[in-house]
Steps between C-alpha positions, in 0.01 A plus 500: 500500500283422802133430569462859624623625164239289320220614732584867435498457123198268494270759330748541214557124472125435488446772242781365281358146509147625433613698196662187355176306553295777339734506200448126449124534550478778242707298252300178524148608601238514229322818398204420726726516807685819408271717715614297800837680480344807658361315801811287546714813494277665760532189718879519470492865611282418802728218616810714441352779713426253781857372486634856516291560814623171648862590423451836676390319815842335515639846566767715334770272361757464227571200281783378279771695684308826491411492130130478585326719760165408651391807696189711550574721198532199270174353630312827454619555142444135406141496624406818315681377187293181513185710547595716201556197276167350617322823403674492162379144437139584589488820294688353203302178461207638289739711291720202415198288406351767273825553311596132495840578649708222654355488851732216604811692402366814669446324832829309505705804398330712766574233761864485387513879542346464847773249588758758394331762718505268801869425449577868456332626816669225706845553349791540741766474232581680175473175305150433637392853409615453143343153466165623632511809282576307182228243568253785537614699197538208260148386583376857450663524155316187390170623645520830314541305173213264584286625210735384225274630222512857629781718354461745792547225758806366318651849477433564869661168596811577293539844656450355845753223434772725358469765770464232769820331382684832521366561853603150608849566364525826693379328818753218462779746432414691817482177701843396372647829622341459842633144518845626401488762775379265776601147396160355590165438329302495826293815554561489875872449435507792258336727759754395764806521272436827314593745779846337532559430131808662344308504170211707635473726194485199268185394685358852464558477125327162499196645678435723198454195276300310762259792531460503121385137517263574789356804320431290189297250702306784661443665163646820646624782276730517311484117472129504417514478118366144489201555728250691278564275198465181706180621667345601167626217281439205733167321523312673782516186715880511478506875565308430820768257612792730411332784690451306822713226656841607353473831689509307828807315374666831415449646847620173655815502286568866585466440874721191495773672301490850646391444859667168573809509277579858406380698802857624578484682164172672590626859447587409140194304394258735678591784263476270197156373605383858556594589140317190371195588710479858373552392138231232533250737659559767236495276192220276623268782604556731202505248214190317630297819443524478119421127465178386333571128536381387844767231540772743397369762742508245781857411396621857542306531824686187616828681442375778726390252766843341497636846578296505821624153587860620455432796730435254783824319426688833492414559864731214601296432816292205615185710466600604148559139397167394652327787318651380171375145559158641593502709180595201285210296644261792448615549141457131419140495627419827322645388167327160513168678558555741208614237253233262629232745385668526159497120473135490606414744220711330234337258261577348162614775265492767774789555741355795698852645510415856391377761746221580251382138531378585850267779381169481681597184687282604792194482275594157368632340819477713817670231710810472278517879476493520879777243535716683245434831678615345828822382331562841337432698819727267697779528242462878520535489879155630591414445870396277665594240237799265521715704261471812715662330799770346282602844370469661841726243666788530250482881514497483881807273490680751277418790735623302802827435313548876436410465133231768501581608145440145376166484680400830335583357156286197581209718612515708181510185287193370685309818412600469133391136491146600599447629147543178309331277758198729528483519120418128498223560759369794296484289183309224682246722674456814292561401135230346285553132413609410149215386278651157438542420870217302657426404859775294656434171674815321612414132486781368719367494859841448662637807319206713615528399866880505530527832314238649730689378808828632357362849440306517827819394683650834394237670712517252788880512523487878482273514804678219688860536383656459846536119515665484156743779591588318823561183295733694268688646799540152653627377164774762501595493866463124542 
């Protein structure tokens, strides 16, 4: 271990130490200081982001004999993961206070999950990938069960845990086969050894299990069974977290494994990813149509969005990988805006998790209705919003890679998705409000301002998407 190694991992070291301090503060602070957890956690995120930027200025480097990679892709995904967690903290704060949920546990578990994400996107070794993944998933299991008095939350956490354990087992089994075929745990070593390996087909067999683990983290069909139940059963603040930052971790894990380590097996995993993409687009788009629960509808729409993200990975090109990263960032900002509006509407005894709960929202709160409409139109891919460019780029990458049929499937799925997104807009603007729903006045000023910026960013990034796309391309090409 050298000083250069420590400098490269300084953001993770700082975050680890800060989490330990926050745990002690939450354990020993009196009730009057509990609200300070939110602001201390935000301070930790700000300092971590600054350290990530500082580490990027050192330049592309590896640490600990290649186990840790500090490159442009890692920096990009880390910064947007930190932004996603910051948005979660701001939007979740009033919700946690109203329901008297353990805010200290929520913040520390989310920061532990962020640490796992940062390890995962910088992984240069199979062991690092598994450590980062387990830190993320174990924290997520606990977050889903945060409301211990809710049978639905407990059931969702158990389903998530059991299916997550199975997916981790499949991923480990696939990694063991790849290690047996190459004799190395290094992703760069695997990529260099595979073409000459006498056990080439053993590695191909291992890729099947690795892709199963990746698909579970994406929530892609047919490994999507946990997603609707977790979205619906979790407290909405936790659903917001599960729907945002982990998607960036999933695309980071996929790029490290497939592009860096398993690229020699591209003809095999391209076909597998194409099947996963088509299944995700079909199941996500069709099943979302019949949902009446808003969180469950957004869960199935997430499955469809992961299909688009997989289309970019199927291309196997630098542009396709950059388009997938761009799509992941777009999806995170769109989902935080949508769930942020739900959290702004929620109050004691009212979750605002049914589509019917939004009836006549424009008459009760025109501003929140406008923000939700922006999120829905962007998720549907209506130009010139952010989501339109995200869809267009992955479909363009598929066409350039001679996967025209896959792009056509994606375009058809986008047309189908218009129905259930526009239904939400129709309910807000054209249905009469329920008699028991009064005017809405969100008291938390930080939630109002940050949610407004989040939703308006979908329009701004749609109009000026070029710089972000260039950043994604630099992240892939180095």
